[in-house]
N, C-alpha and C positions, 0 to 999 in steps of 0.2 A: 524634467522631461517636457519636451515641446509637444503639445497636443494640437494638431492642425484642425481637427474637426470640433466644432462647438455643438454641444448637445443641450436639448431642452431638459431641464431638471424639474422633478416633481416630488413632493414629500410622500405621497401615497396616503392610504387610510388604514387605520388599525380597526380591528373588529370591535374593540370596546368603545371606539369613537364613532362607530357607524350609525348609532342611533340618531334619528332626526329629532331635534329638540322640540319641534312643534307638535310631535306626537306624545310628548311627555304630559302626563296628567296634570303636573304642576306648572306647565308652561304658561298658561294664561288663566289664573284662578279668578273667579268673580270676587271672592273675599279672601285676600291674601294675608290678612292680619293673623299674627300669632299671639301668644300669651303676653309677651312684652309690649307688642303694639297696642293690645287692648288695655293694658294697665296704664300706658302713657296717655292713651285716648281718654280713659276715665279720669286721670288726673287733670287733663286739660278741661274736660267737661265740668268737673267739680268746681273749677274756678269761675265758671260761668253761671253757676247756680247759687243764688243768694240764700243766706241763712237768716231766718226770721226768729226773733226772740219771742218771749211770752206776750209782749205787746204788739206782736206782728210787725215789728220794725226790722228792716234789713240791717244787720250788723256784721256783715262779712259774707264769705262764701263757704261752700261745703268741703273745701280742701283739707280742713283740719281733721276730718274724719279718716283721711287716708294716710295718716302718719304710721307707716310700716316699712320695714326693711325691704320688702318685695317691691314697694313703689319706688324707693330710691334706687334700688338695683336696676329696675326697668328703665328709670330715667337715665341712669349712667349708660346702660347697655345700648340704648337707642338714641343717645345724644349724637347729633349730626356734626361730628367734629370735622369730617372731610369737607362738608359744606362751608363751615366756618373758615377752614384753611383756604379754601378756594377763594372766598370773598376777601379774606385778609391779604392774600398774595396779589389779588387783583388791585386792591388799593395801593399796596406797596409798589407794584409795577408802575402805576400811574405817577407815583412820586418821582420815579426816575424818568418817566416819559416826558412829563411837563417841565418846562424850563422856568416859567413864571412862578415866583414864590407864592402868590395867593393860591394858585391851584395846588401847589405842593402842600400848603397848610391845610387845605380842605381834606386831602386824602391822608395826610398825617393824622388828622383828628379822627377820621374814619378807621384807620388802622389801629389807633390806640383804643378806640371804642370797641372794636372786635376783640382785641386781646383782653381788654378789661372784662368784656362779657364772658369770655371763656374762663378767666380766673374767678369771676364772680359765681359762675355756675359750679365750679369746683368747690368753692367755699360754701355755697348753698347746700351741696350734698353733704358736706362735712357737718354743717350745723344741724341739718335734719337728722343725721345719724346720731349726733350727740344727744339731741332731744329725745330720740326714740330709745336710746340706751338708758337715759335717766328716768324716763317715764315708765318704761316697760321692763326695766331691769333685765335686759338681754344684751349679750355681747355680739358685736358685729365684726366679722373678719374684714369686710371691705373698709370699715373705718380705720382699722389698723394699717391697711394698705395706703389710705389717703394720708394719714399722719406720717408714715414712712416716706411717702413721696414728697411731702412738704419739707421734711427734715433733710432729705437728700438733694433735692433740686429746686422745688418750687419756691421755698423761702428766699433763696438767693435770686431766683428769676424775678420774683415779685419786688424784691429790693431794687434790682436794676431797673425794672419797669417803672417803679416810683421815681427813681432818679431821672429816667428819661423824661417823664412828665414834668418834673421840676425844671429840668434844663430847657424844655420846650416853652414852659411858662416864662422863664428868665429871658429867653431869646425872643419872646413875644410871638412864637410860632403858634401858641395856643393862648386863648384869651378867656374862655368861659368854662374852664374845667377846674374843679376844686378837688385836688388829689386826696385831701383828708376826708372829704365827703364821700368820694367814690369808694374808698377802702375802709369806711368806718365799721363795716361788719366783719372785717378781718381781725380776729382777736390777736392781740400782740403776744399773749402767752402761747399761742399756737404758731403763729407765723414768725414771731421773733424778728421783726424787721430792724436791721441796723445798717445805716448807710456806710457804704465803702467809699470813702473820699479819695482813695488811691486808685480808682478804676481808670487806668491810662487811656483806655479806648474812649470813655466818656469825656475825659479831660480834653481830648483832641477834637471834639465835635465842633465844627465851625458852621455847618450848614445842615439843612434838612436832609440833603443827600447823604451826608456823613452819618446821620442818625438812622437812616433806613436799614443798613445791614445789622445794626445793633438790635433794632426792634425785631428783625427777622430771626436772629439767633435766639432771642428770648422766646418768641413764639414757637420756634422749633423745639426748644427745650421743654416747654409746656406741652406741646403736641405729643412728644414721645412719651411723657409721663402719663397723659390721659389715655393714649392708645393702650398702654399696658394695663391701666385701671379698667378700661372698657372690656378688654379680653378676660380679665379676672372676674368681672361682674357677671358675664354670661355663666360662668361656672358656679359662682355663688348663688345666682338666682335659681338655678336648678336645685341646689342643695336647700335653699331657704324655702322653696315651695313645699318640700316634704317635711319641714320642721313642724312641731306642734305647739309653737309658742306665739302663734298669730292671735290677734284679738278676734273674738267671735264674728264680728261684722266683716272683718277682712277675710276670715276663713270662708264665710258665706259668699263674699264677692269672688274669691278665687274659685270656689266651687261653681258659681254661675259661669265664670269665664271658661272653665273647663267643660261644663255641659254645653256651652254655646258651640263647642267644637263639633258636636254631632250634626246639628243642622247646617253648620258651616261646611262640613265635609260633603254633606249631601248636595249642597248648593254648588260646591266646587267640582263635584263629580259630573258636571254637565259635559265637560270635554270628553270624558271617557264614554258617556252614554251616546254622545254624538258619533264618536268614532265607531263604537259598536254597531250603531244603527247603520252608518254609511258602509262600513267595511263588510258587515255581516248581512244585513237585510238587503241593502241595495246592490252591493257588488258580489254577494254570495261567497265571500271568502271565509275560509275556516282555518284554524290553526293546524299546523302539521302534526301528525301523530308521531309517537316515539318510534325509533328504529331499535330493534331488539339487539341485545348484547350477544356476542358470540365468543366462544372459547375453543381452544385446542385441548384435546384430552389424549394423553399417552397411556398405553396399556402395557403391563408386564404380565406375561402368562405364567401359569404354574410350570414347574420344571418338567412334569410328566405330560403336559398338555401340548398337543401338536397344533391345535387351532382353538379359537373361541369365536362365537358368533355374537355380534351386537345387533339387536333388532332395532327397527326403525322407531319404536315407541319407548326405547330405553331412556330412563331418567337418571340424572346424577345430582347429588346434593352438594350445595355450597354453604350449608349451615342455615341459620335463621337470622332474620332481621330483628330490630329492636322490638317489633310488635309480636314476635314469636312466630311469624309466618315463615314457612320453608322457602328457601331460594333454590329453585330447581331448574336444571337445564335438560333439554331433550336433544338427542342426537339428530343430526341433519339427514343422515342416510344410513342404511344398514351396511355392515361390513363384516367380513370374516378375517379375523386377526390370525397371525401365524408367528413363527419364531425367527423370521428374517430380521437380521440386524445389519447395520452398516459397520463394518470393521475398519475400513480405511476410506479416506477421502483424499484424492490427489487432484491438484489443479496444475495445468500446463498452460503456458502462455508464450506465444511467438511474438517477441518484440521486434518492431521494425523501425526503420528510418528511411528517409527519402533521399535518393540520389538525383543530382541535377544533370540531365543529359541534354545539353544544348537547349535549356529552357523547358525541357519536358521532365516531369517528375516521375521517377521510377522507384518503386518501393523495394527495399531489400531487408531481409530478416537480419537484425543486428545481434540477436541472441535468443536462446530458448530457456525459459525458466520453469521451475517446478516447485511445488510446496505441498507438504502433507498437512491437511487441515485436521485439527483435533475433532473427534466426534464424541457425542454425548455418552455413548456406551463405554468410552475409555475412562470416564470419570468415576472412579471407584467410590468416592465419598462425596455425597451431595452437599455436605456441610463444609467441604474444603474451602469454600469461599474463593474459588478461582476467579480472577478478574476476567471479565468477558472481553474478548478481542474479536474484532470483525476482520474477515479475510475476503479478498476478492475471489469469488467462486471460480472464475475463469482466468485468474491471474491479472497482473497489471504491470505497467512499465516500471523497471527498477533502475534504469541507468542513472537517473538524476536524483536518486534518493541517497541519504546518508547511510553509512554502514549499519547503524543501529536501527534505521527505519526500513531497511530492506526486509521484506517478508518472504521473499522467494530466493531459492538457490539456482545457480546456473545448472542446467540439466546436461547430462552426458548423452552425446549423440555421436553416431558414427557407424562403423561396420567392422566385422571380423572376418579375416581370411584364415581358414584352417586347412592345412594341407601337409602331406608327408614331404613335400618339397622343402618345407621349412625344418625338417628333421636334420639339424646341423649341430653335431655334438661337440666338435672341437676344431682347432685350427683357426686361421683367420678366415672369416666368412663375409663375403660381399654379396648382398641380396639386392636384386633389382626386380621390381614388380611393375608390370605394365597393365594398365586397365584399358582395355579396348572398348571405346564408346561407340554406340550406334551413331552414325554420321549426322543424322538430323538433330538428335538431341545434343550432340556435341556443339552445334551452332549456338545453343543456349549458353553454354559455358563461355564460348568466345564472346557472345554478346554481353554477358555480365562483366567480363574483363574490360570491355570497351566502356561500359557505363561507369565502372569504378575509375577508369582512367580519366574520363571526361569530368567526373565529379571533383577530382583532385588536381586536374591539370598536370598529371604526371605523364612522363614519357612512357611509351608502351612497355619497353623492357623494364624500366624501373617499377612501374605499377605491377607488372606481371611478377617480378621477383618478390615484391611486397606481399602480393596475394598468395602465391604458391608456397613460399617458404614459411608462411605463417598459417597454413591451412589446417595442418593436422598436429596431433600429439600421438606418438607411437609407443606402444608397449608390446612386448613379446613374452611368451611363456618361458620363464626362467626357472632355475632349480628351486628358488625360495619364494617364488610368486611372480607377479607381473614385473618384468624388467623394463624400466624406462629406456628408450633409445633416444638419447639427447641430441644426437647429430644425424641428420638425414637430409636428403635433397629431394625436392619435388620439381618436376619439369613437365613439359607437355610437347607433343608432336602433333602439329595441326594436320599435316598431311595424312598421318596414320590414325588420327583421331584418338590419341592415347594420352593418358595422364600417367606419369612415371614416378615411382618412388624408389630411392636407392639409399641403402645404409650399410655400414660396415660394423661387424663385431670382431673385436680383437681376440687373440688366444686367451687372454685373461678375463674375458667377459663372461665366462661360464657357458654351460650348455644351453641350447634351445631344446626344451623337453616337451613331452606331450602334455596337453591340457589336463589338469587335475583339479576338480572342483574343491577339494580340500585345501589346496594351496593357492589356486588362482581364483580369488573371491571376486564376485560381481554383484552389481545392484540387481536385485531380483533373482530369478531362478538362474542357475548356471547353464551354460550352453551344453548341448549333448554332442560331444565330439571326442574322438580319441587322438586327434592330430595336434601337432604343434600349431599354435595360433598367434596371429598378429592382429592387434587391435589398432585401428586408426580412428582415434577420437577427433571430432571437430574441435579445433582450438577455440575455447570460449573467450580467450583474451586476444584473439587475433586482430591484426590490422583491419581485415575485413572478415567477418564471420562467414564460414564457408557454406552455410546452408543454401543460400540463394544461388550460389555458383553450382552446386552439385545436385540439388534435389530433383532435377528433371533429367539427369544423365542416366541413360539406359545402358547397362553393361552387356557386351557381347561375349567377351572372353577375358580371362585373367591369365597373364603369362608371368610365371615365376622363374626367374633365372638366378641361380646361385653359383657362386664361385668359392670353393673351399680349398685352402692350401694347408699342407702339413697334417694330413689325416694319418695318425699313427695307431689308432685303435683298430688294428687289422688282425683278423684270425689267419695264422700261417700254417701251412702243411707242406711237407716234402714227401719224397718217396717212402721215408721211414715213419712218417706220422706227423703229429702236431708239433710245431716249433714255437719256442718262446722268444720274444724280443727283449727279454729282460737283460740279456747279455749277448755278445756277438754270437752269431749262429751260422751254421752251414746251410745255405739255401738249397743246394743240390745234393746234400748229403756228404759224407766223408770221402767218397770215391765217385764223384760225378762222371757220368758217361753221357753219351748222346741219348736223349730221351729222359734224362733226369729233369725234375720240375720243382717249381715252388708255386703253391696255391695261395692266393691272396683273397681273403673273404671279408666282406663288409656289406651289411644290409643298407646302410646309409648311402654307400657309393654305388653299388652294383645293382641295386633294385630300383634305380631311377633311370630316367632316359638321359644318357650322357651326351653332351655335345663335345666335350673335350675330356681327355684323361691323360694324366701324366704320373709316371712312377719314378720316385726319387730313391736311389739306392746309394748308401754310403758304405764303402768297402773298409774292411778291417785287415791290416797287416798284408797289404798287397806288396808285391815285389817292387823294389825301388832301384831301378838302374836305367841307364840311358837307352838301352835297347828294348826295355820293356819285356814283353812276353817272348819276343824274338830271342833275346839274350837268355831268357829262362829256359827256352826249349830248343836252343840251337844244337844241343847234343842229341836230340831225339830224331833228327833227320826226318822230321815230319812236315817241314816247310811251315812251321807255325810262327805267326807273329801276332801283333796286337789286334789285327782284323779277323783272325781266324775263328775266334769264339763268337758264336751266334746263338740267339734265342728267338723264339716266336711266342706270340701272345694270343691266347684264345679265351673265349668267354663261355661259361657254363650256362646254358639256357635250355630249359625243359629236360635237364639231365644229360644233355649232349654238349660236347665241346665244339664251339663254332668259332671261326669258319673251318671248312674242310682244308683249305689252304691258308694257314694263318700267316699273318704279317711277320717278316723277319726283322731282327734288330741286332746290331753289334752289342755284345755284352759289356765291353769296356770302353773307356774314353781316355784320351791322352790329354796332357795338360795344354799342349799347343793348340789343339782343336776345340777345346771346351767340353763341358759336361753333356751337351746335347748333340753335338755333331759326331759323325763317325770318326774313329781314331786313325792316327797315322800307323803305318806298319811297324815303324820303330819309333821309340820315344818314351819319355816318362809317362807312366800311367797316372791318370787322375784318380783321386779317392772317391769320386762321385760319378755315378751314371744316372742320367735322366732320360727316361724313355718318354719323349715328348711328342712324337709324331704318330701316336697310335691312331689308327683309323677306327674310330668308335662306330662308324656306320657299318663297317665290315663285321664288327663284333656283335652287332644286333642286340644292344641292351634293351630289353623289354621291361618296362616298369612292373614291379610286383608290390604295389603299395599295401596289399593285404598282409604280407609277411615282413614288411620292411622293418618293423619294430622288434622282431624276434631276434634272439641271438643266433648267429649263423654257426653251423658246424658242418664238417664234410664227412660224408660216408657214401655208400653206393646208391643211397636213395635221394641224395641232395639234388635239387632241381636247378637252383640258381644261387646267385649271391657270391660267386667266386670267379676270378680269372686265373689263368695258368700261364706261368712263365716257364717255358720248356727249352732245355738246352738242345739246340739242333745242329751244332757243329763245333769243332771239327769231328771227323768220323770217330776218332779215338777219345773224344772228350778232352779231359785234362791230362790224359796219358797215364792214368793210374793202372790201366790194364797192361800197358807195355813197359812200364817202368821196371818191374822185376826182371823181365827177360833182358832188357837193355842193361840194367845194372849187372846182371850175371855175365852178360857177354863182355862188358868192359872189364870186369873183375878177372875173368879168365884170361883175357888178352894181357892184362897187366901182369898176371901171374906168370904167363909164358915168357913175356919179355924180361921179367926179372930173373927167371931161371936161365934164360939164354944170354942175359946181360946185354940186351940189344939197346937198352936205354931209349925206348920210344913208347913209354907208357901213355895211355889215354887218361884224360881227366874224367873222373867219375861224373856221371850225369846228375844234374840237380834233381832234387825230388820234385815231383809234379806239384803244381799249385792247386790247393784246395780252396776255392773262393769262399770267403767268409764275410758276412755282412754285419756291420755295426748297427745299422738302422735302415729301415725302409719306410717310406711314407707315400701318400697319394695326394695329388692335386687333381681337382676335377671341376668341370662346369656342367651343370645339369639344367635342363629346362623342362618345366611342367606347365601344361596348359589346362586350366580348369574350364571346360567347355560349357559355358553357361547357356549357349544356344543349342545344346544337344538334348533333344527330347526323345531320342530313340532308345538310348541305353537305360539299363535298370538303375533305380535309385541307389542300390547298394554299390554297384560298380562305379557310378559317378561319385558317390560319397567317399569311395576309397581314393579318388583323385584329389578331391578337395571339397570344402563346404564354405558357404558364405552366410553370415548372419548380420542382421541389422541390430545395432545397439540402440535401445530405447531408454528413456529416462529411468524406468523402473523395471526393465526386463530386456528381452531380445526377441528377435523373430528370425527363424531360419528361412532363407529365401532360395537357397540352392544346396542340394537338390530337393525338390518337392514333387508331390504327385500332380500338382496343378501346373498347367502351362501358363506362364505369366511373364510379363516384362520384369526384369530385375533392375531396380534402381541402385545406384551406388550407395546412397544413404536412404534412410526412411523418409517418406514425404508425408507432411501433415496437411490435411485439407480443411483446416480450421485456424482461427486466430487464437482461440483459447478453448480449453475443455476441462470439465469436471468429471473425474473418474470415481465411481462409487463401488467399493468392494463389499459384496454382500456375503453373509454367512447364514447357513441354515436354509438354503434355497431348495425347494422341491419343485418338480415340473408343474407348470400351469398354475402357479400361485400369483397373487397380486401383492404388491408392496405399497404401503402408504407412507410417504416421506414428508415430514415437516421441515421446511427450510426456514429457519429463523433468520430473517434478513435485517440488516441495519438500515435505519432511515437516512441513507445517503445515496446520492445519485449523480448522474451527469449534470453538468451545469445548465444545459439548455435542452428544450424540446426539439431543437433543429436536428439533433441526431436521432434517427429512427431506432426504435427498440430492436434488439437482435432477434433473429429467429432461432429458436432452440431446436437442435437436432438430437434426438435420443437414439442410442444404439446399444447393442448388447454384444458380448464377446463369446465367440464359439470357434473352437479349433484355430485359435490365433487369427481370426478374421472378425472384423466388426460388421454386424448386420443391422440394418435400419429397423427400429421399432416403429411400426406404423402408427399413424395418428389415432386409429381406432383402438389401439391398445393403451393410449394415454387416456385413462378413464376420467381423470380430473386434474386440473392444474390451476389452482387459485393464486399461484405466485405471479401469474401473467408474464411468464418468461423471466423469472428471477428479478422482478422489479420490486416485489414486496414479500412480506412474510406470508406463507401459505402452504397448502398441502398439495402434493402431486401423487396421484395414484396410478400405478403402472401395472398392467398385466404382463408378467414376464413371459417371453416366448418359450415355447417348449424346447427349442434348440440350445438355449443358454447352458453353458457348461463351465466347469472349472478345469484346472490342469493346463491352463494356457501359459505360454512363456512370455507374453507381452507384459504381463503384470503378475502379481502374487498368485501362484498357481493354486493355492488353497482356497481362493475366493472366487465367487461369481461376480462378473463385472458388467456394469452398465455405464454409459457415458453420455453426458450432455455437452454438446459442443456448439460454438457460435462462429460465424464467419467474420463478423465485423461489429464495430460499436460495442466492444466489451465494456467500456467505461460507463455505459448507460445502466448496466445492471447494478443492483444494490449489493452491499457487502454481506457476507455470510457469517453469522455468529456461531451457530451450531446446527446439527442435523439430527433428527430423531425419526425412528420408524414406528410403525403400529400406532398411528395417530388418526383421530376422527374429530370433526368439528361438531359443536353442540350449541344450541340457541336457548336463551332464557325463556321460560314459559310465561312468567308474569313480570314484566319490566318494573312495575311499581314496587315489587318486593325488594329489588336491588336499589332503586333510587332513594328509598328511605335510609339505607345503610351507606350507600356510595352515591352521592348526588351527581358525580361526574360519569356515572354509568360505567365504571371500571371495576372489575373484580380482580383483586390482586392475585398474582400467580401463587399456586399452592393452596388456593381456597377450596378447590374441589379435590377430595381425597377418596370418595367412595361413590358407588352407585346406590340408588334407592332400594335395589334388591340384588341378590347374589347373581353374578354372571358366571356360569360354569366355565372353568379353565382360566379365569382372570385372577391373578394374585394381587395386583396393585393397580390403582388408577392415579394418574398424576396430571396436574394442570401446569404445564411447563412455562406458560407465559401469561401476562396480564390479558384480561379480556379486551376485545377491540370491537369497534364499529357501533357501539351503543350510543344513541342520542336521545336525550329526554324530550318529552313532549314540549312543543313550542309554547313558551310563556307569552303573556300579553305584550310585554315590551318588544320581544322578538317578532311577534305577529304584526304589531302596528308598524314596526320598522320595515319589515319585508313588504307589506302591502303598500306602504308609502313609497318605497323605492320602486315597486312595480308600476305604480301610477306614473312615476317620472320617466323611467327608462323603457317601459312598455315591452320588456323582454327583447329589446334590441340594443346592441352595443354600438353606440355612436361616439359619445364623449368619453374621456378618461374616467369621469365619475361613474358612467354606466359600467365600464369594464370592471372597475374595482368592486362595485356593489354586487354585480352579477356573480363574480367569483366568490366573494365572501358569503353570499347567500347559498350558493350551490355546494361549496366545499367547507364544511365546518372545521376541518382540520387546519385550515389556513388562518393565520393570525393577522397578516398584513399583506396588502397588495399595492404595488406601485405601477401605474400605467404610464409608459413613456411613448408618446406618439411619434411617428415619422422616423423611427430608428429601429435597428435590430442590433444584435450583439456583435456584429462585424463592422458595420459602417452605417452612417446616417443616410436614410433614403426614404422618400415619400412613399406612402402606401404600405408602410410597415408599422406594426405596433408591438412593442416589447412589454411583456408583463413579468414583473419581478415579484416573486412570492416568498414568504417566510412562514414556517410552520407554527401552529398554535402551541404545540409541545413537541419535543424532540428527544430521541434516545441516542443522538449523535455522540460519538466518543469525544469529540471536541465541542463542548457546549458553547464556545464562543463563535462557532461557525455553524449555526443550525441550517439544515438543508431539508428540502422536500424530496421525497423519493420520486423516481422517474415515472412511476405509474401515475402519480398525481399530476405531474407536469403534462403528460400526454392527455390525461382526462380533461384537464383545464383547457388545453388547446382544442381538443375535440369539441368540448361544450361551446366554447366561444365561436368556433368556426361555424356552428349552426345558427348563430344569432348575430353574425356580423356580415357586413357587405362582402360579397365574393371577391371584390377587388382589393380587399385588405389582407395582407399576409401577417399572420399572428405567430409570435414566438413567446413561449413561456420559459422562464429560467429561474434558477436560484441566484442569489446575490453573488458577485465575484468578491472574494475576500482578499483584501490587500493587507498583508501583515506588517506591523510596525514594531521595530525592535529598538530598544533604548540601549545606548552604549555610553557608559559614564564611569566615573570613579567616585566612591563615597567613603567618607569617614563617619563611622557610627559613634554615638555618644558613649555607648557602653563598650568597653574594651574586651568584653568577653562574649561568648556565644555568637560569634560572627555568622555561623551557619544559619542560625535561627533568623537573625535580622536580614541576612541576604535573601532568604526565601520569602520573608515577609514583605520586603520592599518590592520584590518581583510581583507578588500577589497584589499589593496595593497599586502598583503601576497598571496591572491588568484591569483592576476594578475601575481605575480612573479613566482609562481609555474606553472601556465598555460603557461606563456611565450607568444609566438606568436600563440598559438593553441586555444585561447579562442573562443568558440562558433562554431568551424568548425570541426577540427579533432584533434587527440591526438597522441603524439609520443609513440610508444610501446617500452617496455623494457627500459625505461629511468631511470635516477637516480637523486637524489637531494643531494647535499653536504650540510651538516649541517652548515658549516662555511659560505657558500654562503648566506644562509637564515639569519644568524646572521648579516653578513656584510650588507646585504640589509636593514634589519630593523634599524641598527645603522645609515645608511646613510639617513634615512627619516628625513626631516627637522624638524618635530615636535617631534621626539624621542630624549630624553636626555640620557637615560640610560636603559640598558636591562640586565636582570639577570635571573637565574633559568630557563635556556632555555633547552628544550628537544622537541623531536618530536616522534609521534607514527604513525605507519602505520598499517592499517588493510588490510589483504589479505585473499584469499581463497586458501587453499592448493590443491594439486592434488587429495587427498582423500576426498575433500569436506569440510574438517574442516576449520573453520575460525582461522586465526593466527593474533596475535598482536605483532608487533615489536616496542620496546620502546628504543630510544637511551639513556635513562637514566639507562638502565640495564647494569651492568658491563659485562654480558655475551654477549651482542650484540656488533656488530661493530658500534661504536657510531659516526663514521665520515661521513657515507653516508647511505642514504636509496635508495634501488634499487628495481625495480619491480621484483617480485618473479618469474614471468613467462614471456616468450617472447611475449605473447599476452596481457599482462597486461600493464596498463598505470597509472602513478601516477597523481592523481588529488587532489585538496584541499578538505578537509572535509567541510561540510556545516557550521561548527562552530569551532572556535578556542578557546582554554582555556587561556585567557589572564587576568592576575591580574594587576591592576593599583596600582603603588607605589606612596607614598607621599614624600619619601626621597631616597637617593642613597644607601641605605643599601643593601649590596650584600647578596644573598641567594644561598644556595647550590641547586644542581639539585636533584629533588625527582622523584622516579619512579611513573608513572601514577597510580592514585588510582581510586576508584569507583566514586568519585565526579568529576573526570576529564573526565569520559566516559559517553556516551549516548546510551540508548537502541535504536536499529535500525541503529546506526552509527558505534560505535567502542566498544560497551560493549559486550564482548564475554564470554559465559559460556561453560566450558568444559563439 
């Protein structure tokens, strides 16, 4: 990754390294000698004191009196081997430096002399220890170490060294050294010197320069041995000091040296006395007092108790300390407890993304998410050991998380239209719904379409089609539940300001039935309607989520147009009574005459406002001849043809047939003219008659939605629901009344002619036709207007026309008709970015509820984002009302930034029975407008909580030096509290700080003298923060930058916590409240021209991708997990679980070498690493060492405030053989959503 901006890097300061060394009491001691120093000094002094015999003659020194193991151990421990090494190397370096041989000889001699001295000292220690063992009959462990060292290395080193001297003498490089004399004290039975005449390195020595590296290697071998001996000598000296085998005068000497320590300490205490005098007497500074420890206490009342009172002097016991003193806590405030519990906790989040409108950023809601947070009251068994999970209280963005990491579900949102107009039982049904939008609000919809178009560079029509066709998901009330409508069309009419939806239901799609809560299940309470209902869900998987397009649209009216064809479920009556369609039937009876009728009844059809009506009749057994009815009735001499038979159609309204002068129709049709046109006078009759020109306006269909769902039947009291088809011509009907007389007349005529044998018989007349129908059906078009802007009619009458509901994530809201005059939006609108809904149980009017929010110590990355303002509301009659700040009696969470208690006085108006959420519960809501990510995550919620403070901090510090009382320590009060069954301490105590010790006091005052309570240099910033905020472990001050770009006048402070409860311990974070407090504190002591930002480290995750063959061919799963854990530990180094190093780097070869060094790894190949980081412009970046364009040797933090941490999972392939594989660039299968899968 190319980083254009170069940043100043700084290591920062740790709390443990904050102490100033000059304030340490041991920094500059007057007498710094310890036991070993004193013994070495005494040995040296003894050699300067002469021993006089009985004749008062000096015959040696007093060193013979100090023959004791302690003296030898002190000599070994404090032998200045490093000084000898430094001098030796200095001589050796000059051998190489000088070119003239005389000079080389000088320094060769000096080098040999130094090495000889070191070996001689070693031999001297051994000889002294031998003598001590023989004279005092004691066994020395250090002597064994010396003998072992000679046998393993030193004997061979001495042998080579002797050979070096001999060669130097032979070559005349040395002239006055006698090797035999030099090593005469080295006993051959111990050192066992045997020349190695086959030493090739010494054979090839031609010059002093050739000899130099040989001497250096001999010295190095001796050095390593003596260093190890010295380290052991320290340990042996401590053991020897406590042995009882010392000679009496040595024991007295050791006692003297030990007693000398007391005046020595008094002398060395001068530094402390001076600091105490200056800091205390002169500067009047005093150590800080302790800060008292605080706990949260949760109460459970007796089953029969309605309340319990906690007085302000109430004490609670946390047991006793080691001294038997009681550890007691006193409540911080009186409180009246009650039975209110939190039954449900719901979080809603409106996720957004930004559209680019010609360079202008426009925010659009990309989805709405919800989640039910488990509450403590749901945990039936405290010992169930449920793993704690932290949830964002107001939700969080989910789009870029992996499926397993998504903590929230997509919420259901939309609206429901319920209306009798949707009562469509059969046939093919075409439904068109037009939503008429108020013109000003419609401009918002048009504007959002344009924004979407500009963002994607789409053509208008193409973008419009994408948006509209993906806007909704439709369901309608079917016979077996909600029936999905897979195919529908969405369009708009800009001039009419409408959004239109059309769909078709085929005959085999089943009935559209009335809403039934037992069949049509919903999230939350079911809607209260008796009508067929259509749900329009916003499509959560849409090309563009519809919320931002629709949330401001105000509805004026809803027009429902339905076209149904083939309606056969009709109640039929004729003059004789009810008629069945199960078989061919006589519509006008067996002898139809003028005035005979057929009644058609249907609530679905005739109780709606019809725009078109069509009656389809299929005849049975009609005459079939070329002349049609003319041919059939030509003998009747009535001038009857196909056009003679007429009917009229009337509608029953309010018990009266209307109109007075009904519309006339021809009853039959001919094949040549078609089924809808008037027939020819002569011609073949059609088997179908379609009455398609019915004037529905003349029929005056008045909707009767109140009775539309009832079964219709006809009697003298029937008011509506029927139309009548009445035979209105010809005068004699179908001729049944004249057929007998005509038949008689023709028969008599024929009889006469037969008698007279005139041979002019008439043909007998054909029987009159009795029309018979095989089937009858209705097609109709109806229109219903749901008048949302009608505020004059009654709610009942409006509700009979239609109802509109908003669908909410966990309920619904009826928006029409209602008693309130309000603007009706097409979908519900949310005035927040995120919300936490709390469902309360056991609420009584005018009660208070105390709620403990247990928050996770995680926060936003930076203090640049302001903390959100929390808005508290309560639910009453499906409306949210504001809880005034005066009723928020306490909030120690500081707006959900940290764990704390919120006490709320519930308004008198709060009620349950609401449809927006679970109607059984009382609901309060905390919502925020922006900067949701600043709040900490929520672990659990508890009610009936009070805080308490320790009475005597010293009683706790004896038992718990860190001033932390573990959760569950307090289980009872010191006296009985009426109504309280149980007391619990749900969390560890917090806030307690021990009294400032001397080291902390001296450090603080020394820092104060330097920075003078003003932040000028990075040193000042870091110490001021560590001093003020004990919860901070490390501070790094980066001047002249902030977390967005480098700029003078800015100071960036990166902090890490002292301890953390973060779920991911590799990424410790400070909570938001601490970040803001640090910034606020620093702003008061820094120049007003400096802009300060505090933030957590930016964590850049490193993932290892490789293939490994394990040495063991079994238990791959165990070793696979182990290698991942070992890789994590290696990347974290010494920082695991505390703080992280900023601006670090990882060498690829180091990781490879580490993995190869693991005892269970046989072979590694196909190795690469990827690093995910966030650039200065906010874009995520992936760095892959397998890419040729990347620097593949090292991974480095991309920013000075960033830290490299291991990814939560590594991509490791297990091999079965040693086949080498090439390195591949990371692919999709190697990446995880929410971790390192990045979409540009």
